[in-house]
C-alpha positions as CSV (number, residue, x, y, z in Angstrom):
1,M,-17.9,-62.3,13.2
2,K,-18.3,-63.2,16.8
3,L,-15.9,-61.9,19.5
4,L,-15.3,-63.3,23.0
5,V,-13.6,-61.3,25.7
6,I,-12.4,-63.6,28.6
7,G,-12.1,-61.6,31.8
8,A,-14.5,-58.8,32.8
9,G,-11.9,-56.8,34.7
10,N,-11.1,-53.1,33.9
11,M,-9.1,-53.9,30.7
12,G,-11.4,-56.6,29.4
13,L,-14.5,-54.4,29.8
14,T,-12.7,-51.4,28.4
15,Y,-12.0,-53.2,25.2
16,A,-15.4,-54.8,25.1
17,E,-17.2,-51.5,25.4
18,A,-14.9,-49.8,22.9
19,M,-15.1,-52.6,20.4
20,S,-18.9,-52.7,20.7
21,K,-18.9,-49.3,18.9
22,S,-16.9,-50.7,15.9
23,K,-18.6,-50.9,12.5
24,L,-16.9,-54.3,12.2
25,L,-19.1,-55.8,14.9
26,K,-22.8,-55.9,15.8
27,K,-23.3,-55.3,19.5
28,R,-24.8,-58.7,20.1
29,N,-21.8,-60.3,18.6
30,I,-19.7,-59.6,21.6
31,M,-19.6,-62.2,24.3
32,I,-18.0,-61.9,27.8
33,L,-16.8,-64.8,29.9
34,D,-16.0,-64.4,33.6
35,N,-16.2,-66.7,36.7
36,S,-17.5,-64.0,39.1
37,D,-21.2,-64.2,39.8
38,E,-21.1,-60.6,41.0
39,K,-19.6,-59.4,37.7
40,L,-21.9,-61.5,35.6
41,E,-25.0,-60.2,37.4
42,S,-23.9,-56.6,36.7
43,L,-23.0,-57.4,33.1
44,E,-26.4,-59.0,32.4
45,K,-27.8,-55.5,32.9
46,I,-25.8,-54.3,29.9
47,S,-28.1,-55.3,27.0
48,H,-25.5,-55.3,24.2
49,F,-23.3,-58.1,25.7
50,D,-24.0,-61.8,26.0
51,V,-22.4,-63.0,29.2
52,F,-21.3,-66.5,30.2
53,K,-19.7,-68.3,33.1
54,N,-19.1,-71.7,31.4
55,P,-16.4,-71.7,28.6
56,K,-18.3,-74.5,26.8
57,D,-21.2,-72.1,26.1
58,C,-19.1,-69.5,24.3
59,V,-15.6,-70.5,23.4
60,P,-16.6,-72.7,20.4
61,Q,-18.8,-69.9,19.0
62,A,-16.0,-67.2,18.8
63,D,-14.0,-66.2,15.8
64,L,-11.8,-63.9,17.9
65,I,-10.9,-64.5,21.5
66,F,-9.5,-61.7,23.6
67,L,-7.7,-62.9,26.7
68,A,-7.9,-60.3,29.4
69,V,-7.1,-62.2,32.6
70,K,-4.2,-61.9,35.0
71,P,-1.1,-63.8,33.7
72,Y,-1.0,-66.1,36.7
73,H,-4.5,-67.4,35.7
74,A,-3.3,-68.2,32.2
75,D,-2.5,-71.9,32.5
76,E,-5.7,-72.7,34.5
77,L,-7.7,-70.9,31.8
78,F,-5.9,-72.7,28.9
79,A,-6.6,-76.1,30.4
80,K,-10.4,-75.3,30.3
81,M,-10.2,-73.7,26.8
82,A,-8.0,-76.3,25.0
83,P,-10.7,-78.9,24.4
84,L,-13.1,-76.2,23.1
85,V,-11.1,-74.2,20.6
86,T,-11.0,-74.8,16.9
87,K,-8.2,-74.4,14.4
88,G,-9.5,-71.2,12.6
89,Q,-9.9,-69.2,15.8
90,I,-7.6,-66.2,16.5
91,V,-6.5,-65.5,20.1
92,I,-5.5,-62.0,21.0
93,S,-3.7,-61.8,24.4
94,L,-3.7,-58.7,26.6
95,M,-1.7,-60.6,29.2
96,A,1.8,-59.3,30.2
97,G,4.6,-61.8,29.9
98,V,2.7,-64.7,28.3
99,T,4.5,-65.6,25.1
100,I,2.9,-66.4,21.7
101,S,4.6,-69.9,21.7
102,H,3.3,-70.7,25.1
103,I,-0.3,-69.8,24.0
104,Q,0.1,-71.8,20.8
105,T,1.3,-74.9,22.7
106,A,-1.2,-74.7,25.5
107,L,-4.2,-74.3,23.1
108,D,-2.8,-76.1,20.1
109,L,-3.7,-73.0,18.0
110,A,-1.5,-71.4,15.3
111,K,-3.1,-67.9,15.1
112,V,-2.1,-65.8,18.1
113,V,-1.7,-62.0,18.5
114,R,0.1,-60.7,21.6
115,T,-0.5,-57.1,22.7
116,M,0.6,-54.6,25.3
117,P,-2.3,-52.2,26.1
118,N,-2.2,-49.4,28.6
119,L,-4.6,-47.7,31.1
120,P,-5.6,-44.6,29.0
121,A,-7.6,-47.0,26.8
122,K,-10.3,-46.4,29.4
123,V,-10.8,-42.9,28.0
124,G,-10.1,-43.7,24.3
125,K,-6.5,-42.5,24.5
126,G,-4.7,-45.8,24.9
127,L,-1.7,-47.2,23.0
128,T,-1.6,-50.9,22.2
129,S,1.5,-52.4,20.8
130,Y,1.0,-55.8,19.0
131,T,2.8,-58.5,17.2
132,A,1.5,-61.8,15.7
133,S,2.4,-65.3,14.7
134,D,3.2,-65.9,11.1
135,E,-0.1,-67.7,10.6
136,V,-2.2,-64.6,11.1
137,T,-3.0,-63.1,7.7
138,R,-2.6,-59.5,6.7
139,I,-6.4,-59.1,6.3
140,E,-6.9,-60.7,9.8
141,L,-4.3,-58.3,11.2
142,L,-6.0,-55.3,9.7
143,T,-9.3,-56.3,11.3
144,I,-7.6,-56.8,14.7
145,E,-5.8,-53.5,14.4
146,N,-9.1,-51.7,13.7
147,L,-10.6,-53.3,16.8
148,L,-7.6,-52.3,18.9
149,N,-7.8,-48.7,17.6
150,T,-11.3,-48.4,19.1
151,T,-9.4,-47.7,22.4
152,G,-7.0,-45.2,21.0
153,K,-4.0,-46.0,18.7
154,S,-2.0,-49.1,18.0
155,I,1.4,-49.9,16.6
156,K,2.6,-53.2,15.0
157,V,6.0,-54.3,16.3
158,S,8.3,-56.8,14.7
159,S,8.9,-59.2,17.6
160,E,7.8,-60.0,21.1
161,N,10.9,-58.3,22.5
162,Y,9.3,-55.0,21.5
163,I,6.1,-56.1,23.4
164,D,8.3,-56.4,26.5
165,A,9.9,-53.1,25.7
166,S,6.5,-51.5,25.2
167,T,5.7,-52.6,28.8
168,G,8.5,-50.4,30.0
169,I,7.4,-47.4,28.0
170,S,3.7,-47.3,27.3
171,G,2.3,-50.2,29.4
172,S,3.8,-49.0,32.7
173,G,4.4,-45.4,31.5
174,P,1.1,-43.9,32.7
175,A,2.3,-44.7,36.3
176,Y,5.5,-42.7,35.7
177,V,3.4,-39.7,34.6
178,F,1.2,-40.1,37.7
179,Y,4.3,-40.3,39.8
180,F,5.6,-37.0,38.4
181,M,2.1,-35.4,38.8
182,Q,1.9,-36.6,42.4
183,S,5.3,-34.9,43.2
184,M,4.1,-31.7,41.5
185,L,0.8,-31.8,43.4
186,E,2.6,-32.2,46.7
187,A,4.9,-29.3,45.8
188,A,2.0,-27.1,45.0
189,L,0.3,-27.9,48.3
190,Q,3.5,-27.1,50.2
191,M,3.6,-23.8,48.4
192,G,0.1,-23.0,49.8
193,F,-2.3,-23.8,47.0
194,S,-5.6,-25.4,47.7
195,E,-6.1,-29.1,46.6
196,K,-8.5,-27.9,43.9
197,N,-6.1,-25.3,42.5
198,S,-3.1,-27.7,42.8
199,K,-5.0,-30.2,40.7
200,I,-5.8,-27.6,38.0
201,L,-2.3,-26.3,38.0
202,V,-0.8,-29.7,37.4
203,S,-3.4,-31.3,35.1
204,Q,-3.6,-28.3,32.8
205,T,0.2,-28.0,32.7
206,F,0.5,-31.7,31.6
207,T,-2.4,-31.4,29.1
208,G,-1.0,-28.2,27.5
209,A,2.6,-29.6,27.2
210,I,1.3,-32.8,25.5
211,D,-0.8,-30.8,23.1
212,L,2.2,-28.6,22.2
213,F,4.4,-31.7,21.7
214,N,1.8,-33.4,19.4
215,Q,1.0,-30.3,17.3
216,E,4.5,-29.4,16.3
217,D,7.4,-31.5,15.2
218,L,9.8,-30.4,17.9
219,S,11.8,-32.6,20.4
220,P,11.2,-32.3,24.1
221,N,14.7,-30.8,24.4
222,T,13.8,-28.0,22.0
223,W,10.6,-27.3,24.0
224,M,12.7,-27.2,27.2
225,E,15.1,-24.7,25.5
226,R,12.1,-22.5,24.5
227,V,10.8,-22.4,28.1
228,A,14.1,-22.2,30.0
229,S,16.0,-18.9,29.7
230,K,19.5,-18.6,31.1
231,G,19.5,-17.8,34.8
232,G,15.7,-18.1,34.9
233,T,13.3,-20.1,37.0
234,T,12.8,-23.0,34.6
235,R,16.5,-23.3,34.2
236,A,16.9,-23.5,38.0
237,A,14.4,-26.4,38.0
238,L,16.0,-28.2,35.1
239,D,19.5,-27.8,36.6
240,S,18.3,-29.3,39.8
241,M,16.9,-32.3,37.9
242,D,20.2,-32.7,36.0
243,D,22.2,-32.4,39.2
244,N,20.1,-35.2,40.8
245,N,20.4,-37.4,37.7
246,V,16.7,-37.5,37.1
247,N,17.0,-38.2,33.4
248,E,19.0,-41.4,34.0
249,L,16.8,-42.5,36.9
250,I,13.7,-42.3,34.6
251,K,15.4,-44.4,32.0
252,E,16.5,-46.9,34.7
253,A,12.9,-47.2,35.8
254,A,11.7,-47.9,32.3
255,F,14.3,-50.6,31.9
256,A,13.4,-52.1,35.3
257,A,9.8,-52.6,33.9
258,F,11.2,-53.9,30.7
259,N,13.4,-56.4,32.4
260,R,10.6,-57.5,34.7
261,A,8.4,-58.2,31.7
262,I,11.2,-60.4,30.3
263,E,11.4,-62.3,33.6
264,L,7.7,-62.8,33.8
265,G,7.7,-64.4,30.3
266,A,10.8,-66.5,30.9
267,D,8.6,-69.5,31.9
268,K,5.8,-68.8,29.5
């Protein structure tokens, strides 16, 4: 099995590096296509990848093609790929907002998988939601899922609507966490902590809370009740958030990302 990753940006390289460790692939069976001479020069120093600038030299060879380019480059890329693809190839798209039907029409290919990855894939803690066209077989989906899992975990969803919804939760979600962390960092600095200690206070608090959540089958509300005693410091903080409607604002933000994903895909 030969795999081609098109696009050597952060996400493309993240998946290429992770998948190169998979037992399903031999390292030399991963090809990377990019049009940046600078990136190609640096990639040529990585011995376990074959790198290309011309689609003609790699697209026909691939069994699986991962599309990791910006959505606004999609149609330009498809125009170059269309004469080169073959019926048996499977396209796996990491592009936000580009629909399965658009890819099928542009490339005249039936087997397409659409995914929504997220940034923690860079450290093996990613979450990738995916769905596929009916023509992709169960065995093929199992292979693709195993490859996606090299960057963390994956979940199969029933329709593309859930890919857009995943954008609002997991795809954009790390930014929401960083937003909250930034606010807590600024508060710690204003309280007089050093930058170093502020970072430790915030990062360890998030890490510890996530570990607690994952290790026991308790809801966030239950954990909040365990931490917050009546009239105490935590309750004062939670009451402040409730008074300022933070819960609803966070949900509105998630739906804003979801709705934007739908808008981006409206023409594709």
